[in-house]
KELUMZA-502224 format. One record per residue (C-alpha): residue number from 1; residue in one letter; chain; x, y, z. Coordinates in Angstrom, 2 decimals. Example, Ala and Ser with C-alpha at 12.3 -4.5 7.8 and 13.67 -1.06 7.14 Angstrom:
2
     i   aa   ch        xx        yy        zz
     1    a    A     12.30     -4.50      7.80
     2    s    A     13.67     -1.06      7.14
***
This chain:
165
     i   aa   ch        xx        yy        zz
     1    m    A      0.00      0.00      0.00
     2    t    A      1.38      3.42     -0.97
     3    l    A      1.75      6.26      1.52
     4    y    A     -1.07      8.08     -0.24
     5    e    A     -3.36      5.05      0.08
     6    q    A     -2.41      4.80      3.77
     7    w    A     -3.26      8.48      4.16
     8    l    A     -6.68      8.04      2.56
     9    k    A     -7.43      4.87      4.52
    10    s    A     -6.54      6.45      7.87
    11    a    A     -8.24      9.81      7.23
    12    y    A    -11.47      8.68      5.52
    13    d    A    -13.86      5.79      5.97
    14    n    A    -15.15      3.56      3.15
    15    n    A    -17.93      6.06      2.37
    16    g    A    -15.53      9.01      2.09
    17    g    A    -16.45     10.44      5.48
    18    a    A    -13.82     11.79      7.85
    19    v    A    -12.45      9.51     10.57
    20    n    A    -12.80     11.82     13.56
    21    t    A    -10.29     10.04     15.78
    22    f    A     -7.63     10.47     13.09
    23    w    A     -8.41     14.15     12.47
    24    n    A     -8.50     14.93     16.21
    25    e    A     -4.90     13.69     16.42
    26    y    A     -3.70     15.08     13.07
    27    m    A     -5.02     18.65     13.20
    28    p    A     -2.98     19.84     16.23
    29    k    A      0.14     18.38     14.57
    30    e    A     -0.72     20.14     11.31
    31    q    A     -1.23     23.42     13.15
    32    a    A      2.17     23.03     14.85
    33    v    A      3.81     22.55     11.44
    34    y    A      2.22     25.73     10.11
    35    e    A      3.25     27.62     13.24
    36    k    A      6.84     26.49     12.71
    37    i    A      6.92     27.21      8.96
    38    l    A      5.27     30.63      9.30
    39    g    A      7.23     31.53     12.43
    40    e    A     10.50     30.87     10.62
    41    k    A      9.22     32.42      7.36
    42    n    A     10.38     29.17      5.82
    43    n    A      8.78     28.88      2.40
    44    v    A     11.27     26.26      1.14
    45    i    A     10.63     22.70      2.30
    46    k    A     13.27     20.13      1.44
    47    g    A     14.10     16.58      2.47
    48    t    A     12.95     13.00      2.23
    49    v    A      9.46     12.12      3.36
    50    a    A     10.97     10.24      6.33
    51    f    A     13.13     13.25      7.27
    52    l    A     10.17     15.64      7.08
    53    g    A      8.15     13.23      9.21
    54    e    A     10.81     13.32     11.93
    55    k    A     11.21     17.08     11.65
    56    y    A      7.47     17.79     11.93
    57    d    A      6.39     14.87     14.16
    58    f    A      4.40     13.19     11.39
    59    e    A      4.16      9.61     10.22
    60    p    A      5.29      9.29      6.57
    61    h    A      1.69      8.92      5.35
    62    q    A      0.79     12.10      7.29
    63    v    A      3.60     13.95      5.47
    64    c    A      2.00     12.75      2.24
    65    g    A     -1.39     14.08      3.40
    66    f    A      0.12     17.39      4.51
    67    i    A      1.75     17.89      1.12
    68    d    A     -1.50     16.89     -0.60
    69    g    A     -3.25     19.59      1.43
    70    i    A     -0.88     22.37      0.36
    71    n    A     -0.17     21.14     -3.18
    72    e    A     -2.12     24.02     -4.74
    73    a    A      0.10     26.53     -2.91
    74    i    A      3.50     25.04     -3.77
    75    d    A      5.86     25.04     -6.72
    76    p    A      6.63     22.60     -8.13
    77    k    A      3.59     20.44     -7.42
    78    v    A      4.36     17.09     -5.80
    79    d    A      3.02     13.80     -7.14
    80    v    A      1.70     12.64     -3.77
    81    e    A      0.36      9.36     -5.11
    82    n    A      3.92      8.13     -5.75
    83    l    A      5.65      9.34     -2.60
    84    e    A      7.72      6.84     -0.63
    85    k    A      9.64      7.24      2.62
    86    d    A     12.91      7.81      0.77
    87    t    A     11.46     10.17     -1.86
    88    e    A     13.28     13.51     -1.87
    89    v    A     10.95     16.50     -2.12
    90    e    A     11.73     20.17     -2.49
    91    f    A      9.16     22.89     -3.04
    92    n    A      8.45     26.54     -2.39
    93    i    A      5.30     27.61     -0.57
    94    d    A      3.46     30.63     -1.95
    95    f    A      2.20     32.14      1.30
    96    t    A     -0.42     34.27     -0.47
    97    i    A     -2.02     31.24     -2.11
    98    l    A     -1.70     29.24      1.11
    99    y    A     -3.50     31.92      3.12
   100    k    A     -6.29     32.19      0.57
   101    k    A     -6.70     28.39      0.46
   102    m    A     -7.04     28.34      4.24
   103    v    A     -9.77     30.97      3.95
   104    e    A    -11.46     29.06      1.11
   105    y    A    -11.55     25.85      3.17
   106    k    A    -12.78     27.77      6.22
   107    a    A     -9.76     26.65      8.27
   108    k    A    -10.12     29.50     10.76
   109    h    A     -7.74     27.82     13.21
   110    l    A     -5.04     28.10     10.52
   111    y    A     -5.67     31.44      8.80
   112    e    A     -5.93     33.15     12.19
   113    l    A     -2.56     31.88     13.42
   114    e    A     -0.51     34.59     15.12
   115    e    A      2.50     33.55     13.01
   116    w    A      0.88     35.09      9.91
   117    n    A      1.99     38.43     11.43
   118    n    A      5.53     37.43     10.41
   119    i    A      4.45     37.12      6.80
   120    f    A      1.72     39.71      6.14
   121    t    A      0.43     42.85      7.79
   122    e    A     -3.09     42.83      9.19
   123    d    A     -4.23     45.03      6.29
   124    e    A     -2.73     42.65      3.72
   125    r    A     -4.51     39.72      5.36
   126    k    A     -7.82     41.60      5.36
   127    i    A     -7.45     42.34      1.64
   128    m    A     -6.59     38.70      0.83
   129    f    A     -9.46     37.47      3.01
   130    t    A    -11.93     39.74      1.22
   131    e    A    -10.57     38.81     -2.23
   132    q    A    -10.91     35.11     -1.44
   133    k    A    -14.45     35.47     -0.09
   134    k    A    -15.50     37.50     -3.15
   135    s    A    -13.96     34.99     -5.56
   136    g    A    -16.67     32.47     -4.65
   137    t    A    -19.53     34.96     -4.99
   138    i    A    -21.61     34.87     -8.15
   139    v    A    -22.89     38.27     -9.22
   140    k    A    -25.70     38.25    -11.75
   141    g    A    -26.27     41.24    -13.96
   142    e    A    -29.59     43.00    -14.27
   143    k    A    -32.28     41.03    -16.05
   144    v    A    -33.30     42.47    -19.40
   145    g    A    -37.03     43.17    -19.51
   146    r    A    -39.13     42.18    -22.55
   147    n    A    -39.86     45.81    -23.41
   148    d    A    -36.34     47.09    -22.74
   149    p    A    -34.07     48.01    -25.66
   150    c    A    -32.20     44.96    -26.90
   151    t    A    -28.68     44.58    -25.54
   152    c    A    -27.29     43.91    -29.03
   153    g    A    -27.81     47.56    -29.95
   154    s    A    -30.31     47.03    -32.77
   155    g    A    -32.68     49.64    -31.39
   156    l    A    -35.52     47.12    -31.26
   157    k    A    -37.23     45.96    -28.12
   158    f    A    -35.67     42.87    -26.62
   159    k    A    -38.88     40.83    -27.21
   160    k    A    -38.75     41.60    -30.96
   161    c    A    -35.02     40.98    -31.33
   162    c    A    -32.70     38.65    -29.41
   163    a    A    -35.48     37.14    -27.25
   164    n    A    -36.85     35.52    -30.44
   165    k    A    -33.62     33.81    -31.42
***
């Protein structure tokens, strides 16, 4: 069984639901990793999966899951499905994308970490928070009424022009 398969099996049940006992143990460890990375302003992560597990107090499959969770915020992306204990990884974390992803996934315990003060000002975080929240909002334009001028510019009423197409 691959590390990724171990990660999925330990974190999710057969129906895809979360295994609460696993997450209750994992989440404080994950938070400690973010506190360390952000506190040190360390956006470059490098080492074997086994080394990173020792460094961050993770099992190798948890390292795989951690990387899977931040894969959208790192460069280059890591093929987590093929990670092994001796696989060497090196990537850069884009803290802006990471922060926005934490907001997107409603991980308040992570995007409100005090260590973000080392990376961004409060104003910068407010702007990124607002941008991320707005990015998921759908704004519909005004509805064109039947008797309104057609939007194509023909000069006809909408009902006699584009509404008939």
